C-alpha positions as CSV (number, residue, x, y, z in Angstrom):
1,X,40.1,11.8,4.2
2,X,39.9,14.1,7.3
3,X,41.2,17.1,5.2
4,X,38.8,16.3,2.5
5,X,35.8,16.2,4.9
6,X,37.1,19.4,6.6
7,X,37.2,21.2,3.3
8,X,33.6,20.2,2.5
9,X,32.5,21.4,5.9
10,X,34.2,24.7,5.3
11,X,32.5,25.1,1.9
12,X,29.2,24.2,3.5
13,X,29.6,26.9,6.1
14,X,30.8,29.4,3.5
15,X,27.7,28.6,1.4
16,X,25.4,29.3,4.4
17,X,27.2,32.6,4.8
18,X,26.8,33.4,1.1
19,X,23.1,32.8,1.3
20,X,22.7,34.9,4.4
21,X,24.3,37.9,2.6
22,X,21.3,38.0,0.3
23,X,18.4,37.3,2.7
24,X,15.7,38.7,0.4
25,X,16.4,36.6,-2.7
26,X,17.2,33.5,-0.5
27,X,13.9,33.7,1.4
28,X,12.0,34.1,-1.9
29,X,13.6,31.1,-3.4
30,X,13.1,29.0,-0.3
31,X,9.5,30.1,-0.1
32,X,8.8,29.2,-3.7
33,X,10.5,25.8,-3.3
34,X,8.5,25.2,0.0
35,X,5.2,25.9,-1.6
36,X,6.1,23.8,-4.7
37,X,7.0,20.8,-2.5
38,X,4.0,21.3,-0.2
39,X,1.3,21.1,-3.0
40,X,2.0,17.5,-4.1
41,X,2.6,16.5,-0.5
42,X,-0.8,17.7,0.5
43,X,-2.3,15.9,-2.4
44,X,-0.5,12.7,-1.3
45,X,-1.9,13.1,2.2
46,X,-5.4,13.7,0.8
47,X,-5.2,10.4,-1.1
48,X,-3.9,8.6,2.1
49,X,-6.8,9.9,4.1
50,X,-9.3,9.1,1.3
51,X,-8.0,5.5,1.2
52,X,-8.3,5.4,5.0
53,X,-12.0,6.5,4.7
54,X,-12.5,3.8,2.1
55,X,-11.1,1.2,4.4
56,X,-13.5,2.4,7.1
57,X,-16.4,1.8,4.7
58,X,-15.2,-1.8,4.0
59,X,-17.7,-3.4,6.4
60,X,-20.4,-2.3,3.9
61,X,-18.9,-4.5,1.2
62,X,-20.8,-7.8,1.3
63,X,-21.3,-10.7,-1.0
64,X,-24.9,-12.0,-0.8
65,X,-25.3,-15.7,-1.5
66,X,-28.9,-16.7,-2.2
67,X,-29.4,-20.5,-1.7
68,X,-31.7,-22.8,-3.6
69,X,-35.2,-23.1,-2.2
70,X,-34.5,-26.8,-1.6
71,X,-31.6,-26.3,0.7
72,X,-32.5,-27.1,4.3
73,X,-31.2,-25.5,7.5
74,X,-28.6,-28.3,8.0
75,X,-27.0,-27.9,4.5
76,X,-27.1,-24.1,4.9
77,X,-25.3,-24.4,8.2
78,X,-22.7,-26.7,6.7
79,X,-22.1,-24.2,3.8
80,X,-21.7,-21.4,6.4
81,X,-19.0,-23.3,8.3
82,X,-17.3,-24.1,5.0
83,X,-17.1,-20.4,4.1
84,X,-15.9,-19.4,7.5
85,X,-12.9,-21.6,7.2
86,X,-11.8,-19.8,4.0
87,X,-9.0,-17.3,4.4
88,X,-10.8,-14.8,2.1
89,X,-13.7,-14.4,4.5
90,X,-13.7,-12.1,7.5
91,X,-17.3,-12.8,8.6
92,X,-20.2,-15.0,7.4
93,X,-23.8,-14.7,8.8
94,X,-27.0,-16.4,7.8
95,X,-30.4,-15.0,7.3
96,X,-32.9,-17.8,7.3
97,X,-35.9,-17.9,5.0
98,X,-38.4,-17.3,7.8
99,X,-36.4,-14.4,9.2
100,X,-36.1,-12.8,5.7
101,X,-39.9,-13.2,5.2
102,X,-40.6,-11.6,8.5
103,X,-38.3,-8.6,7.7
104,X,-39.9,-8.3,4.3
105,X,-43.4,-8.2,5.8
106,X,-42.3,-5.4,8.3
107,X,-40.6,-3.3,5.6
108,X,-43.0,-3.7,2.7
109,X,-46.4,-3.5,4.3
110,X,-47.7,-6.5,2.4
111,X,-48.0,-8.8,5.4
112,X,-51.6,-10.0,4.7
113,X,-50.8,-10.7,1.1
114,X,-47.8,-12.7,2.0
115,X,-49.7,-14.7,4.6
116,X,-52.0,-15.9,1.8
117,X,-49.0,-17.6,0.0
118,X,-48.9,-21.3,0.3
119,X,-45.2,-21.4,1.0
120,X,-42.3,-19.0,1.7
121,X,-40.9,-17.7,-1.6
122,X,-37.7,-16.3,-0.1
123,X,-34.5,-18.4,0.0
124,X,-32.0,-18.6,2.8
125,X,-29.3,-15.9,2.5
126,X,-25.6,-16.0,3.5
127,X,-23.9,-12.7,3.8
128,X,-20.1,-12.9,3.4
129,X,-17.8,-10.0,4.5
130,X,-14.4,-10.4,2.7
131,X,-11.1,-9.7,4.3
132,X,-9.5,-6.3,3.7
133,X,-6.7,-7.9,1.7
134,X,-9.4,-9.0,-0.9
135,X,-11.2,-5.7,-1.2
136,X,-9.9,-4.8,-4.6
137,X,-12.6,-5.0,-7.3
138,X,-10.8,-7.8,-9.2
139,X,-10.4,-9.9,-6.1
140,X,-14.1,-9.3,-5.2
141,X,-15.2,-10.4,-8.6
142,X,-13.2,-13.5,-8.3
143,X,-14.8,-14.3,-4.9
144,X,-18.2,-13.8,-6.4
145,X,-17.5,-16.2,-9.2
146,X,-16.1,-18.8,-6.8
147,X,-18.9,-18.5,-4.2
148,X,-21.5,-18.6,-7.0
149,X,-20.2,-22.0,-8.1
150,X,-20.6,-23.6,-4.7
151,X,-23.2,-26.4,-4.5
152,X,-26.5,-25.1,-3.1
153,X,-25.9,-21.5,-4.2
154,X,-28.3,-20.2,-6.8
155,X,-27.1,-16.6,-7.0
156,X,-24.0,-14.7,-5.8
157,X,-24.5,-10.9,-5.9
158,X,-22.2,-8.0,-5.0
159,X,-22.9,-4.3,-5.4
160,X,-19.6,-3.4,-6.9
161,X,-20.5,0.0,-8.4
162,X,-19.3,2.1,-5.5
163,X,-16.2,0.0,-5.0
164,X,-15.2,0.3,-8.7
165,X,-15.9,4.1,-8.7
166,X,-13.9,4.5,-5.5
167,X,-10.9,2.7,-6.8
168,X,-11.1,4.3,-10.2
169,X,-11.2,7.7,-8.6
170,X,-8.2,6.9,-6.4
171,X,-6.3,5.6,-9.4
172,X,-7.1,8.8,-11.3
173,X,-6.1,10.9,-8.4
174,X,-2.8,9.1,-8.0
175,X,-2.1,9.6,-11.7
176,X,-2.9,13.3,-11.4
177,X,-0.7,13.5,-8.3
178,X,2.2,12.0,-10.2
179,X,1.8,14.4,-13.1
180,X,1.5,17.4,-10.7
181,X,4.6,16.2,-8.8
182,X,6.7,16.0,-12.0
183,X,5.6,19.5,-13.1
184,X,6.3,21.0,-9.7
185,X,9.7,19.2,-9.6
186,X,10.5,20.9,-12.8
187,X,9.5,24.2,-11.2
188,X,11.9,23.6,-8.3
189,X,14.7,22.8,-10.8
190,X,14.1,26.0,-12.7
191,X,13.9,28.1,-9.5
192,X,17.2,26.8,-8.1
193,X,18.8,26.9,-11.5
194,X,17.9,30.6,-11.9
195,X,19.2,31.4,-8.4
196,X,22.5,29.6,-9.1
197,X,22.8,31.5,-12.4
198,X,22.5,34.8,-10.6
199,X,25.0,33.7,-8.0
200,X,27.5,32.9,-10.8
201,X,27.0,36.3,-12.4
202,X,27.5,38.1,-9.0
203,X,30.7,36.1,-8.4
204,X,32.1,36.4,-11.9
205,X,35.3,38.3,-10.9
206,X,35.9,35.9,-8.0
207,X,35.6,32.9,-10.3
208,X,38.1,34.4,-12.8
209,X,40.6,35.0,-10.1
210,X,40.2,31.4,-8.8
211,X,40.8,30.2,-12.4
212,X,43.9,32.3,-12.7
213,X,45.3,30.7,-9.5
214,X,44.7,27.3,-11.1
215,X,41.4,26.4,-9.4
216,X,39.8,23.3,-10.9
217,X,36.2,23.1,-12.2
218,X,35.2,20.9,-9.2
219,X,36.7,23.5,-6.8
220,X,34.7,26.3,-8.4
221,X,31.4,24.3,-8.7
222,X,31.4,23.0,-5.1
223,X,30.1,26.1,-3.3
224,X,27.2,26.4,-5.8
225,X,26.3,22.8,-5.4
226,X,26.1,23.2,-1.7
227,X,24.1,26.4,-2.2
228,X,21.5,24.5,-4.2
229,X,21.4,21.7,-1.7
230,X,20.9,24.1,1.1
231,X,18.0,25.8,-0.8
232,X,16.4,22.5,-1.3
233,X,16.9,21.6,2.4
234,X,15.4,24.8,3.7
235,X,12.6,24.6,1.1
236,X,11.7,21.1,2.2
237,X,11.6,22.3,5.8
238,X,9.3,25.2,4.8
239,X,7.1,22.7,3.0
240,X,6.8,20.6,6.2
241,X,5.8,23.6,8.2
242,X,3.2,24.6,5.6
243,X,1.8,21.1,5.6
244,X,1.5,21.0,9.4
245,X,-0.2,24.4,9.4
246,X,-2.7,23.4,6.7
247,X,-3.6,20.2,8.5
248,X,-4.0,22.1,11.7
249,X,-6.4,24.5,10.0
250,X,-8.4,21.6,8.5
251,X,-8.4,19.3,11.6
252,X,-11.2,21.0,13.5
253,X,-13.7,21.1,10.6
254,X,-12.9,17.5,9.7
255,X,-13.5,16.4,13.3
256,X,-16.9,18.2,13.3
257,X,-17.9,16.6,10.0
258,X,-16.9,13.2,11.4
259,X,-19.0,13.8,14.5
260,X,-22.0,14.5,12.4
261,X,-21.7,11.2,10.7
262,X,-20.9,9.4,14.0
263,X,-17.4,8.6,13.0
264,X,-14.1,8.7,14.9
265,X,-12.0,9.6,11.8
266,X,-8.8,11.5,12.5
267,X,-6.9,13.1,9.6
268,X,-3.4,11.6,9.1
269,X,-0.4,13.8,8.8
270,X,3.2,13.3,7.7
271,X,5.0,10.5,9.4
272,X,8.7,10.7,10.3
273,X,9.9,8.7,7.3
274,X,7.7,10.6,4.9
275,X,9.1,13.9,6.2
276,X,12.6,12.6,5.8
277,X,11.8,11.5,2.3
278,X,10.5,15.0,1.5
279,X,13.7,16.5,2.8
280,X,15.8,14.1,0.7
281,X,13.7,15.0,-2.3
282,X,14.3,18.7,-1.7
283,X,18.1,18.2,-1.3
284,X,18.2,16.0,-4.4
285,X,16.3,18.5,-6.5
286,X,18.5,21.3,-5.3
287,X,21.7,19.4,-6.1
288,X,20.5,18.3,-9.5
289,X,19.4,21.9,-10.5
290,X,22.6,23.5,-9.2
291,X,24.8,20.9,-10.9
292,X,23.0,21.4,-14.2
293,X,23.0,25.2,-13.9
294,X,26.7,25.4,-12.9
295,X,27.9,23.3,-15.7
296,X,25.8,25.1,-18.3
297,X,26.4,28.7,-17.2
298,X,29.9,28.4,-15.9
299,X,31.3,26.9,-19.1
300,X,29.4,29.4,-21.2
301,X,30.6,32.4,-19.4
302,X,34.1,31.1,-18.5
303,X,35.6,29.0,-21.3
304,X,38.3,26.6,-20.0
305,X,41.0,28.9,-18.7
306,X,44.5,27.5,-18.5
307,X,45.9,27.7,-15.0
308,X,49.1,29.6,-14.4
309,X,52.3,27.9,-15.7
310,X,55.6,29.6,-16.2
311,X,56.4,27.6,-19.3
312,X,53.2,28.7,-21.0
313,X,52.8,32.3,-20.1
314,X,55.0,35.1,-19.0
315,X,55.2,35.5,-15.2
316,X,54.8,39.3,-15.3
317,X,51.9,39.1,-17.7
318,X,50.1,36.6,-15.5
319,X,50.7,38.7,-12.4
320,X,49.5,41.8,-14.1
321,X,46.3,40.1,-15.2
322,X,45.8,38.7,-11.7
323,X,46.3,42.1,-10.1
324,X,43.8,43.7,-12.5
325,X,41.2,41.1,-11.5
326,X,41.8,41.6,-7.8
327,X,41.4,45.3,-8.1
328,X,38.2,44.9,-10.2
329,X,36.8,42.5,-7.6
330,X,37.6,45.0,-4.7
331,X,35.8,47.8,-6.6
332,X,32.7,45.7,-7.2
333,X,32.7,44.8,-3.5
334,X,32.9,48.4,-2.5
335,X,30.0,49.3,-4.8
336,X,27.8,46.5,-3.3
337,X,28.7,47.6,0.3
338,X,27.5,51.1,-0.5
């Protein structure tokens, strides 16, 4: 086991060195992967902050219960206490008929006309604020139906238009984020796959020599798999840096906008487990793309070569072929070094 792990560490270090020999193409691949991973991550953070803003607006979601005109103050108080004991309600306040009439006089300007009425036409009103766990439109509609059926309640009303629009918009944005994430994940797969294909072409002679020495497919594929995983890892790190930079640029304008509305809203960034998940996604996509590319291109360019065996091939012929491949590899290395 120790030898097996040591071999993997050696291949990992060799893959880092291989990537460092081509800094231009490596940086371009890592940059493309970073931007590709940053875009859906920023959209995810946008949805998280939008939901946070929606939760901050939750106190504006009220269920208004208009009581019958025949309900007296004692029955209204009893109904208020009954609603307060329910787990779905966060707060219940009562607006008496006299108070409602007084506020209507002040706001409407028809005070003298209302004074001429023989009795108060306005009912007692109970304003119920639901708990946040019941803020979904379906739950709110259920509460309206239940509260409207209580004895003494003539009408239960809820302005659900903005709630429904908000949740439908969030649902649409989540679906769009999912589609965009899938498309960009395919872009990462294609980017890493193309990079691995070029690496296989550049190391063609080396792979042929390894096959002549009896190297297995797993042995040949291992460096390319680590190369793809490293590209995904560095691409995810680049994406995290881009996200932090973008949020830093937006933080000041968002704070100024919140101050104008008298809010203390603070934009939420990536948490530790979210950043680790992004790194894991980058490594996973890099591994998947490199594995697919290696199997596809390696078997196409190098059909299954038989390892050296004295019983199957002549020793001198095998050594001559091996010597020819080594010389060819040395010449290609000299041309690249020039």
